[in-house]
SEFIZA-3560 file (N, C-alpha, C; in Angstrom, 3 decimals):
REM SEFIZA-3560
<numar><xx>53.431</xx><yy>89.965</yy><zz>102.105</zz><atom>N</atom></numar>
<numar><xx>54.788</xx><yy>90.327</yy><zz>102.511</zz><atom>CA</atom></numar>
<numar><xx>55.755</xx><yy>89.164</yy><zz>101.161</zz><atom>C</atom></numar>
<numar><xx>56.721</xx><yy>90.490</yy><zz>101.514</zz><atom>N</atom></numar>
<numar><xx>58.247</xx><yy>88.911</yy><zz>101.078</zz><atom>CA</atom></numar>
<numar><xx>59.674</xx><yy>88.642</yy><zz>101.310</zz><atom>C</atom></numar>
<numar><xx>59.834</xx><yy>87.782</yy><zz>100.458</zz><atom>N</atom></numar>
<numar><xx>60.271</xx><yy>86.368</yy><zz>101.598</zz><atom>CA</atom></numar>
<numar><xx>61.312</xx><yy>86.500</yy><zz>100.935</zz><atom>C</atom></numar>
<numar><xx>62.757</xx><yy>86.302</yy><zz>101.629</zz><atom>N</atom></numar>
<numar><xx>64.066</xx><yy>86.072</yy><zz>100.763</zz><atom>CA</atom></numar>
<numar><xx>64.843</xx><yy>84.978</yy><zz>101.227</zz><atom>C</atom></numar>
<numar><xx>65.313</xx><yy>84.283</yy><zz>101.035</zz><atom>N</atom></numar>
<numar><xx>67.249</xx><yy>82.873</yy><zz>101.281</zz><atom>CA</atom></numar>
<numar><xx>67.690</xx><yy>83.948</yy><zz>101.013</zz><atom>C</atom></numar>
<numar><xx>67.981</xx><yy>83.319</yy><zz>101.843</zz><atom>N</atom></numar>
<numar><xx>70.306</xx><yy>84.315</yy><zz>103.233</zz><atom>CA</atom></numar>
<numar><xx>70.343</xx><yy>83.243</yy><zz>103.194</zz><atom>C</atom></numar>
<numar><xx>72.212</xx><yy>82.904</yy><zz>102.366</zz><atom>N</atom></numar>
<numar><xx>73.096</xx><yy>81.794</yy><zz>103.634</zz><atom>CA</atom></numar>
<numar><xx>74.199</xx><yy>82.372</yy><zz>102.697</zz><atom>C</atom></numar>
<numar><xx>74.725</xx><yy>81.706</yy><zz>103.487</zz><atom>N</atom></numar>
<numar><xx>76.874</xx><yy>82.591</yy><zz>103.745</zz><atom>CA</atom></numar>
<numar><xx>77.238</xx><yy>82.132</yy><zz>102.724</zz><atom>C</atom></numar>
<numar><xx>77.737</xx><yy>82.723</yy><zz>102.515</zz><atom>N</atom></numar>
<numar><xx>78.881</xx><yy>82.313</yy><zz>101.173</zz><atom>CA</atom></numar>
<numar><xx>80.079</xx><yy>83.393</yy><zz>101.886</zz><atom>C</atom></numar>
<numar><xx>81.633</xx><yy>82.981</yy><zz>101.867</zz><atom>N</atom></numar>
<numar><xx>82.839</xx><yy>83.140</yy><zz>102.060</zz><atom>CA</atom></numar>
<numar><xx>82.948</xx><yy>83.818</yy><zz>100.145</zz><atom>C</atom></numar>
<numar><xx>84.212</xx><yy>85.127</yy><zz>100.821</zz><atom>N</atom></numar>
<numar><xx>84.697</xx><yy>86.035</yy><zz>99.845</zz><atom>CA</atom></numar>
<numar><xx>85.384</xx><yy>86.387</yy><zz>99.340</zz><atom>C</atom></numar>
<numar><xx>85.972</xx><yy>86.490</yy><zz>98.154</zz><atom>N</atom></numar>
<numar><xx>87.402</xx><yy>86.394</yy><zz>98.460</zz><atom>CA</atom></numar>
<numar><xx>87.895</xx><yy>88.363</yy><zz>97.372</zz><atom>C</atom></numar>
<numar><xx>88.958</xx><yy>88.790</yy><zz>97.823</zz><atom>N</atom></numar>
<numar><xx>88.864</xx><yy>90.515</yy><zz>97.506</zz><atom>CA</atom></numar>
<numar><xx>90.452</xx><yy>89.921</yy><zz>96.650</zz><atom>C</atom></numar>
<numar><xx>90.107</xx><yy>91.013</yy><zz>95.249</zz><atom>N</atom></numar>
<numar><xx>91.821</xx><yy>90.935</yy><zz>94.742</zz><atom>CA</atom></numar>
<numar><xx>91.680</xx><yy>91.933</yy><zz>93.235</zz><atom>C</atom></numar>
<numar><xx>92.880</xx><yy>92.166</yy><zz>92.737</zz><atom>N</atom></numar>
<numar><xx>92.657</xx><yy>93.118</yy><zz>92.146</zz><atom>CA</atom></numar>
<numar><xx>92.170</xx><yy>92.658</yy><zz>90.739</zz><atom>C</atom></numar>
<numar><xx>91.151</xx><yy>93.468</yy><zz>89.883</zz><atom>N</atom></numar>
<numar><xx>90.265</xx><yy>93.465</yy><zz>89.576</zz><atom>CA</atom></numar>
<numar><xx>90.924</xx><yy>93.487</yy><zz>87.813</zz><atom>C</atom></numar>
<numar><xx>90.802</xx><yy>91.693</yy><zz>87.214</zz><atom>N</atom></numar>
<numar><xx>91.865</xx><yy>91.552</yy><zz>86.455</zz><atom>CA</atom></numar>
<numar><xx>90.948</xx><yy>91.606</yy><zz>84.391</zz><atom>C</atom></numar>
<numar><xx>90.138</xx><yy>92.347</yy><zz>84.775</zz><atom>N</atom></numar>
<numar><xx>89.393</xx><yy>93.108</yy><zz>83.697</zz><atom>CA</atom></numar>
<numar><xx>90.542</xx><yy>93.858</yy><zz>82.927</zz><atom>C</atom></numar>
<numar><xx>90.295</xx><yy>93.545</yy><zz>81.682</zz><atom>N</atom></numar>
<numar><xx>91.128</xx><yy>94.494</yy><zz>80.764</zz><atom>CA</atom></numar>
<numar><xx>90.706</xx><yy>96.038</yy><zz>80.288</zz><atom>C</atom></numar>
<numar><xx>89.395</xx><yy>96.432</yy><zz>81.215</zz><atom>N</atom></numar>
<numar><xx>88.470</xx><yy>97.205</yy><zz>80.908</zz><atom>CA</atom></numar>
<numar><xx>88.884</xx><yy>98.481</yy><zz>82.871</zz><atom>C</atom></numar>
<numar><xx>89.075</xx><yy>97.009</yy><zz>83.626</zz><atom>N</atom></numar>
<numar><xx>89.815</xx><yy>98.412</yy><zz>84.823</zz><atom>CA</atom></numar>
<numar><xx>90.444</xx><yy>99.125</yy><zz>84.277</zz><atom>C</atom></numar>
<numar><xx>90.460</xx><yy>100.370</yy><zz>85.617</zz><atom>N</atom></numar>
<numar><xx>91.281</xx><yy>101.999</yy><zz>85.374</zz><atom>CA</atom></numar>
<numar><xx>92.918</xx><yy>101.219</yy><zz>85.220</zz><atom>C</atom></numar>
<numar><xx>93.180</xx><yy>101.914</yy><zz>85.404</zz><atom>N</atom></numar>
<numar><xx>95.301</xx><yy>101.478</yy><zz>85.847</zz><atom>CA</atom></numar>
<numar><xx>95.253</xx><yy>102.221</yy><zz>87.038</zz><atom>C</atom></numar>
<numar><xx>96.464</xx><yy>100.893</yy><zz>87.190</zz><atom>N</atom></numar>
<numar><xx>96.277</xx><yy>102.081</yy><zz>89.107</zz><atom>CA</atom></numar>
<numar><xx>97.197</xx><yy>103.432</yy><zz>88.089</zz><atom>C</atom></numar>
<numar><xx>97.198</xx><yy>104.168</yy><zz>89.618</zz><atom>N</atom></numar>
<numar><xx>96.963</xx><yy>105.155</yy><zz>89.859</zz><atom>CA</atom></numar>
<numar><xx>98.099</xx><yy>105.411</yy><zz>91.221</zz><atom>C</atom></numar>
<numar><xx>99.223</xx><yy>106.466</yy><zz>91.042</zz><atom>N</atom></numar>
<numar><xx>99.711</xx><yy>106.337</yy><zz>92.891</zz><atom>CA</atom></numar>
<numar><xx>100.167</xx><yy>108.233</yy><zz>92.235</zz><atom>C</atom></numar>
<numar><xx>100.000</xx><yy>108.534</yy><zz>93.880</zz><atom>N</atom></numar>
<numar><xx>100.862</xx><yy>109.865</yy><zz>93.707</zz><atom>CA</atom></numar>
<numar><xx>101.528</xx><yy>109.870</yy><zz>95.350</zz><atom>C</atom></numar>
<numar><xx>102.765</xx><yy>110.932</yy><zz>95.389</zz><atom>N</atom></numar>
<numar><xx>103.463</xx><yy>111.130</yy><zz>96.227</zz><atom>CA</atom></numar>
<numar><xx>103.266</xx><yy>112.647</yy><zz>97.113</zz><atom>C</atom></numar>
<numar><xx>103.404</xx><yy>111.886</yy><zz>97.698</zz><atom>N</atom></numar>
<numar><xx>103.328</xx><yy>113.723</yy><zz>98.856</zz><atom>CA</atom></numar>
<numar><xx>104.363</xx><yy>113.359</yy><zz>99.838</zz><atom>C</atom></numar>
<numar><xx>104.429</xx><yy>114.787</yy><zz>100.513</zz><atom>N</atom></numar>
<numar><xx>105.684</xx><yy>115.694</yy><zz>101.278</zz><atom>CA</atom></numar>
<numar><xx>105.699</xx><yy>114.568</yy><zz>102.521</zz><atom>C</atom></numar>
<numar><xx>106.120</xx><yy>114.265</yy><zz>103.346</zz><atom>N</atom></numar>
<numar><xx>106.046</xx><yy>114.211</yy><zz>104.316</zz><atom>CA</atom></numar>
<numar><xx>106.216</xx><yy>115.677</yy><zz>105.658</zz><atom>C</atom></numar>
<numar><xx>107.325</xx><yy>116.229</yy><zz>104.861</zz><atom>N</atom></numar>
<numar><xx>107.510</xx><yy>117.893</yy><zz>105.291</zz><atom>CA</atom></numar>
<numar><xx>106.778</xx><yy>119.094</yy><zz>105.390</zz><atom>C</atom></numar>
<numar><xx>106.650</xx><yy>118.947</yy><zz>103.982</zz><atom>N</atom></numar>
<numar><xx>106.324</xx><yy>120.790</yy><zz>103.633</zz><atom>CA</atom></numar>
<numar><xx>104.350</xx><yy>120.396</yy><zz>102.951</zz><atom>C</atom></numar>
<numar><xx>103.949</xx><yy>118.935</yy><zz>103.124</zz><atom>N</atom></numar>
<numar><xx>102.723</xx><yy>119.068</yy><zz>102.526</zz><atom>CA</atom></numar>
<numar><xx>102.851</xx><yy>118.926</yy><zz>100.988</zz><atom>C</atom></numar>
<numar><xx>103.646</xx><yy>119.114</yy><zz>99.811</zz><atom>N</atom></numar>
<numar><xx>103.232</xx><yy>118.879</yy><zz>98.535</zz><atom>CA</atom></numar>
<numar><xx>103.431</xx><yy>117.999</yy><zz>98.151</zz><atom>C</atom></numar>
<numar><xx>101.884</xx><yy>117.685</yy><zz>96.857</zz><atom>N</atom></numar>
<numar><xx>102.229</xx><yy>116.388</yy><zz>96.621</zz><atom>CA</atom></numar>
<numar><xx>102.891</xx><yy>116.447</yy><zz>94.932</zz><atom>C</atom></numar>
<numar><xx>102.810</xx><yy>115.310</yy><zz>94.669</zz><atom>N</atom></numar>
<numar><xx>102.991</xx><yy>115.282</yy><zz>92.644</zz><atom>CA</atom></numar>
<numar><xx>102.004</xx><yy>115.279</yy><zz>92.231</zz><atom>C</atom></numar>
<numar><xx>100.646</xx><yy>115.010</yy><zz>93.124</zz><atom>N</atom></numar>
<numar><xx>99.536</xx><yy>114.915</yy><zz>91.390</zz><atom>CA</atom></numar>
<numar><xx>99.423</xx><yy>113.429</yy><zz>91.724</zz><atom>C</atom></numar>
<numar><xx>98.034</xx><yy>113.116</yy><zz>91.253</zz><atom>N</atom></numar>
<numar><xx>97.905</xx><yy>111.630</yy><zz>91.026</zz><atom>CA</atom></numar>
<numar><xx>97.761</xx><yy>111.390</yy><zz>89.305</zz><atom>C</atom></numar>
<numar><xx>98.791</xx><yy>110.598</yy><zz>89.176</zz><atom>N</atom></numar>
<numar><xx>99.872</xx><yy>110.012</yy><zz>88.015</zz><atom>CA</atom></numar>
<numar><xx>99.201</xx><yy>108.502</yy><zz>87.656</zz><atom>C</atom></numar>
<numar><xx>99.082</xx><yy>107.990</yy><zz>86.512</zz><atom>N</atom></numar>
<numar><xx>98.934</xx><yy>106.340</yy><zz>85.623</zz><atom>CA</atom></numar>
<numar><xx>100.013</xx><yy>106.104</yy><zz>85.856</zz><atom>C</atom></numar>
<numar><xx>101.756</xx><yy>107.039</yy><zz>85.783</zz><atom>N</atom></numar>
<numar><xx>102.997</xx><yy>107.135</yy><zz>85.150</zz><atom>CA</atom></numar>
<numar><xx>104.535</xx><yy>106.524</yy><zz>86.686</zz><atom>C</atom></numar>
<numar><xx>103.852</xx><yy>105.934</yy><zz>87.207</zz><atom>N</atom></numar>
<numar><xx>104.922</xx><yy>105.176</yy><zz>88.385</zz><atom>CA</atom></numar>
<numar><xx>106.432</xx><yy>106.936</yy><zz>88.588</zz><atom>C</atom></numar>
<numar><xx>106.918</xx><yy>105.924</yy><zz>87.407</zz><atom>N</atom></numar>
<numar><xx>108.281</xx><yy>106.635</yy><zz>87.523</zz><atom>CA</atom></numar>
<numar><xx>108.158</xx><yy>108.845</yy><zz>87.069</zz><atom>C</atom></numar>
<numar><xx>106.925</xx><yy>109.042</yy><zz>85.952</zz><atom>N</atom></numar>
<numar><xx>107.143</xx><yy>110.698</yy><zz>86.350</zz><atom>CA</atom></numar>
<numar><xx>106.774</xx><yy>111.118</yy><zz>88.134</zz><atom>C</atom></numar>
<numar><xx>105.650</xx><yy>110.185</yy><zz>88.858</zz><atom>N</atom></numar>
<numar><xx>104.784</xx><yy>110.661</yy><zz>90.272</zz><atom>CA</atom></numar>
<numar><xx>107.285</xx><yy>110.475</yy><zz>90.926</zz><atom>C</atom></numar>
<numar><xx>107.867</xx><yy>109.585</yy><zz>90.803</zz><atom>N</atom></numar>
<numar><xx>108.775</xx><yy>108.891</yy><zz>91.616</zz><atom>CA</atom></numar>
<numar><xx>109.837</xx><yy>110.773</yy><zz>91.260</zz><atom>C</atom></numar>
<numar><xx>110.257</xx><yy>111.360</yy><zz>89.539</zz><atom>N</atom></numar>
<numar><xx>110.717</xx><yy>111.409</yy><zz>89.198</zz><atom>CA</atom></numar>
<numar><xx>110.510</xx><yy>113.469</yy><zz>90.009</zz><atom>C</atom></numar>
<numar><xx>108.859</xx><yy>113.360</yy><zz>90.412</zz><atom>N</atom></numar>
<numar><xx>109.097</xx><yy>114.295</yy><zz>91.487</zz><atom>CA</atom></numar>
<numar><xx>109.653</xx><yy>114.907</yy><zz>92.482</zz><atom>C</atom></numar>
<numar><xx>109.134</xx><yy>113.129</yy><zz>92.601</zz><atom>N</atom></numar>
<numar><xx>110.628</xx><yy>112.902</yy><zz>94.819</zz><atom>CA</atom></numar>
<numar><xx>111.831</xx><yy>113.393</yy><zz>94.159</zz><atom>C</atom></numar>
<numar><xx>112.455</xx><yy>113.117</yy><zz>93.785</zz><atom>N</atom></numar>
<numar><xx>113.921</xx><yy>113.488</yy><zz>93.668</zz><atom>CA</atom></numar>
<numar><xx>114.414</xx><yy>114.834</yy><zz>93.342</zz><atom>C</atom></numar>
<numar><xx>113.331</xx><yy>115.596</yy><zz>91.695</zz><atom>N</atom></numar>
<numar><xx>113.442</xx><yy>116.273</yy><zz>92.136</zz><atom>CA</atom></numar>
<numar><xx>112.517</xx><yy>117.420</yy><zz>93.235</zz><atom>C</atom></numar>
<numar><xx>111.919</xx><yy>117.603</yy><zz>94.195</zz><atom>N</atom></numar>
<numar><xx>111.586</xx><yy>117.888</yy><zz>94.924</zz><atom>CA</atom></numar>
<numar><xx>112.497</xx><yy>118.068</yy><zz>96.480</zz><atom>C</atom></numar>
<numar><xx>113.460</xx><yy>117.070</yy><zz>96.428</zz><atom>N</atom></numar>
<numar><xx>114.009</xx><yy>116.496</yy><zz>97.853</zz><atom>CA</atom></numar>
<numar><xx>115.441</xx><yy>116.803</yy><zz>96.814</zz><atom>C</atom></numar>
<numar><xx>115.529</xx><yy>117.251</yy><zz>95.845</zz><atom>N</atom></numar>
<numar><xx>116.145</xx><yy>118.115</yy><zz>95.457</zz><atom>CA</atom></numar>
<numar><xx>116.623</xx><yy>119.311</yy><zz>95.825</zz><atom>C</atom></numar>
<numar><xx>115.486</xx><yy>120.277</yy><zz>95.311</zz><atom>N</atom></numar>
<numar><xx>115.143</xx><yy>121.642</yy><zz>95.456</zz><atom>CA</atom></numar>
<numar><xx>114.931</xx><yy>121.954</yy><zz>97.411</zz><atom>C</atom></numar>
<numar><xx>114.750</xx><yy>120.524</yy><zz>97.774</zz><atom>N</atom></numar>
<numar><xx>114.446</xx><yy>121.459</yy><zz>99.863</zz><atom>CA</atom></numar>
<numar><xx>115.348</xx><yy>119.315</yy><zz>100.231</zz><atom>C</atom></numar>
<numar><xx>116.545</xx><yy>119.770</yy><zz>100.041</zz><atom>N</atom></numar>
<numar><xx>117.514</xx><yy>118.882</yy><zz>100.851</zz><atom>CA</atom></numar>
<numar><xx>116.613</xx><yy>118.455</yy><zz>101.767</zz><atom>C</atom></numar>
<numar><xx>116.144</xx><yy>119.517</yy><zz>102.902</zz><atom>N</atom></numar>
<numar><xx>115.853</xx><yy>118.026</yy><zz>104.328</zz><atom>CA</atom></numar>
<numar><xx>114.638</xx><yy>117.691</yy><zz>104.398</zz><atom>C</atom></numar>
<numar><xx>114.404</xx><yy>117.714</yy><zz>102.334</zz><atom>N</atom></numar>
<numar><xx>112.872</xx><yy>116.562</yy><zz>102.412</zz><atom>CA</atom></numar>
<numar><xx>112.615</xx><yy>115.734</yy><zz>102.614</zz><atom>C</atom></numar>
<numar><xx>113.088</xx><yy>114.639</yy><zz>103.526</zz><atom>N</atom></numar>
<numar><xx>113.829</xx><yy>113.858</yy><zz>103.515</zz><atom>CA</atom></numar>
<numar><xx>112.502</xx><yy>111.841</yy><zz>102.592</zz><atom>C</atom></numar>
<numar><xx>111.350</xx><yy>112.331</yy><zz>103.386</zz><atom>N</atom></numar>
<numar><xx>110.511</xx><yy>111.057</yy><zz>103.272</zz><atom>CA</atom></numar>
<numar><xx>108.658</xx><yy>111.557</yy><zz>103.045</zz><atom>C</atom></numar>
<numar><xx>108.497</xx><yy>110.449</yy><zz>102.762</zz><atom>N</atom></numar>
<numar><xx>107.819</xx><yy>110.595</yy><zz>101.296</zz><atom>CA</atom></numar>
<numar><xx>106.214</xx><yy>109.616</yy><zz>101.954</zz><atom>C</atom></numar>
<numar><xx>104.876</xx><yy>109.807</yy><zz>101.629</zz><atom>N</atom></numar>
<numar><xx>103.814</xx><yy>109.083</yy><zz>101.840</zz><atom>CA</atom></numar>
<numar><xx>103.128</xx><yy>108.587</yy><zz>100.222</zz><atom>C</atom></numar>
<numar><xx>103.346</xx><yy>107.353</yy><zz>99.655</zz><atom>N</atom></numar>
<numar><xx>102.014</xx><yy>107.332</yy><zz>99.099</zz><atom>CA</atom></numar>
<numar><xx>101.393</xx><yy>106.852</yy><zz>98.618</zz><atom>C</atom></numar>
<numar><xx>100.462</xx><yy>107.439</yy><zz>97.666</zz><atom>N</atom></numar>
<numar><xx>98.479</xx><yy>107.623</yy><zz>98.035</zz><atom>CA</atom></numar>
<numar><xx>99.049</xx><yy>106.187</yy><zz>96.495</zz><atom>C</atom></numar>
<numar><xx>97.626</xx><yy>105.184</yy><zz>96.415</zz><atom>N</atom></numar>
<numar><xx>98.041</xx><yy>104.159</yy><zz>95.519</zz><atom>CA</atom></numar>
<numar><xx>96.489</xx><yy>104.302</yy><zz>95.190</zz><atom>C</atom></numar>
<numar><xx>95.633</xx><yy>103.886</yy><zz>94.047</zz><atom>N</atom></numar>
<numar><xx>94.485</xx><yy>104.316</yy><zz>94.136</zz><atom>CA</atom></numar>
<numar><xx>94.462</xx><yy>102.351</yy><zz>93.012</zz><atom>C</atom></numar>
<numar><xx>93.920</xx><yy>101.911</yy><zz>93.001</zz><atom>N</atom></numar>
<numar><xx>94.165</xx><yy>100.123</yy><zz>92.164</zz><atom>CA</atom></numar>
<numar><xx>92.203</xx><yy>99.865</yy><zz>92.316</zz><atom>C</atom></numar>
<numar><xx>91.530</xx><yy>99.459</yy><zz>91.743</zz><atom>N</atom></numar>
<numar><xx>90.420</xx><yy>98.708</yy><zz>91.498</zz><atom>CA</atom></numar>
<numar><xx>91.032</xx><yy>97.961</yy><zz>91.936</zz><atom>C</atom></numar>
<numar><xx>89.801</xx><yy>97.373</yy><zz>93.218</zz><atom>N</atom></numar>
<numar><xx>90.171</xx><yy>95.767</yy><zz>93.387</zz><atom>CA</atom></numar>
<numar><xx>88.205</xx><yy>94.802</yy><zz>93.399</zz><atom>C</atom></numar>
<numar><xx>88.327</xx><yy>93.813</yy><zz>92.805</zz><atom>N</atom></numar>
<numar><xx>87.253</xx><yy>93.494</yy><zz>92.819</zz><atom>CA</atom></numar>
<numar><xx>86.349</xx><yy>92.307</yy><zz>93.347</zz><atom>C</atom></numar>
<numar><xx>85.463</xx><yy>91.713</yy><zz>94.138</zz><atom>N</atom></numar>
<numar><xx>84.976</xx><yy>91.141</yy><zz>95.476</zz><atom>CA</atom></numar>
<numar><xx>84.263</xx><yy>90.029</yy><zz>94.442</zz><atom>C</atom></numar>
<numar><xx>84.315</xx><yy>88.724</yy><zz>94.300</zz><atom>N</atom></numar>
<numar><xx>84.099</xx><yy>87.290</yy><zz>94.132</zz><atom>CA</atom></numar>
<numar><xx>83.498</xx><yy>86.793</yy><zz>94.977</zz><atom>C</atom></numar>
<numar><xx>82.578</xx><yy>85.872</yy><zz>94.783</zz><atom>N</atom></numar>
<numar><xx>82.071</xx><yy>84.407</yy><zz>95.485</zz><atom>CA</atom></numar>
<numar><xx>84.058</xx><yy>83.681</yy><zz>95.590</zz><atom>C</atom></numar>
<numar><xx>84.103</xx><yy>83.101</yy><zz>96.436</zz><atom>N</atom></numar>
<numar><xx>85.071</xx><yy>81.839</yy><zz>96.591</zz><atom>CA</atom></numar>
<numar><xx>84.354</xx><yy>81.288</yy><zz>95.833</zz><atom>C</atom></numar>
<numar><xx>85.303</xx><yy>80.146</yy><zz>95.701</zz><atom>N</atom></numar>
<numar><xx>85.131</xx><yy>78.648</yy><zz>95.044</zz><atom>CA</atom></numar>
<numar><xx>83.813</xx><yy>78.984</yy><zz>93.357</zz><atom>C</atom></numar>
<numar><xx>83.692</xx><yy>80.298</yy><zz>93.491</zz><atom>N</atom></numar>
<numar><xx>82.874</xx><yy>80.354</yy><zz>92.470</zz><atom>CA</atom></numar>
<numar><xx>80.984</xx><yy>80.322</yy><zz>92.439</zz><atom>C</atom></numar>
<numar><xx>81.181</xx><yy>80.268</yy><zz>94.464</zz><atom>N</atom></numar>
<numar><xx>79.721</xx><yy>80.038</yy><zz>94.592</zz><atom>CA</atom></numar>
<numar><xx>79.439</xx><yy>81.668</yy><zz>94.814</zz><atom>C</atom></numar>
<numar><xx>77.736</xx><yy>80.915</yy><zz>94.774</zz><atom>N</atom></numar>
<numar><xx>76.615</xx><yy>82.282</yy><zz>95.516</zz><atom>CA</atom></numar>
<numar><xx>76.402</xx><yy>83.365</yy><zz>93.862</zz><atom>C</atom></numar>
<numar><xx>75.895</xx><yy>83.859</yy><zz>94.102</zz><atom>N</atom></numar>
<numar><xx>75.119</xx><yy>84.907</yy><zz>92.564</zz><atom>CA</atom></numar>
<numar><xx>76.149</xx><yy>85.113</yy><zz>91.560</zz><atom>C</atom></numar>
//
């Protein structure tokens, strides 16, 4: 028989501060035609795509953003495992 000790631990969640954590990735998608900018770490390039897309398609004015960011879970107050 295996014995386990369980206890309640509060957790917190925040963006991963580690230097080796992957950079944030952005992607914009057109809400009219579903075209996308493609994913990239440089938000300015992604935003430039949206301006160019609206310039070529003046009625396409609504966009959605996808952001990929690494988050880290840690015991609150440094307690726990």
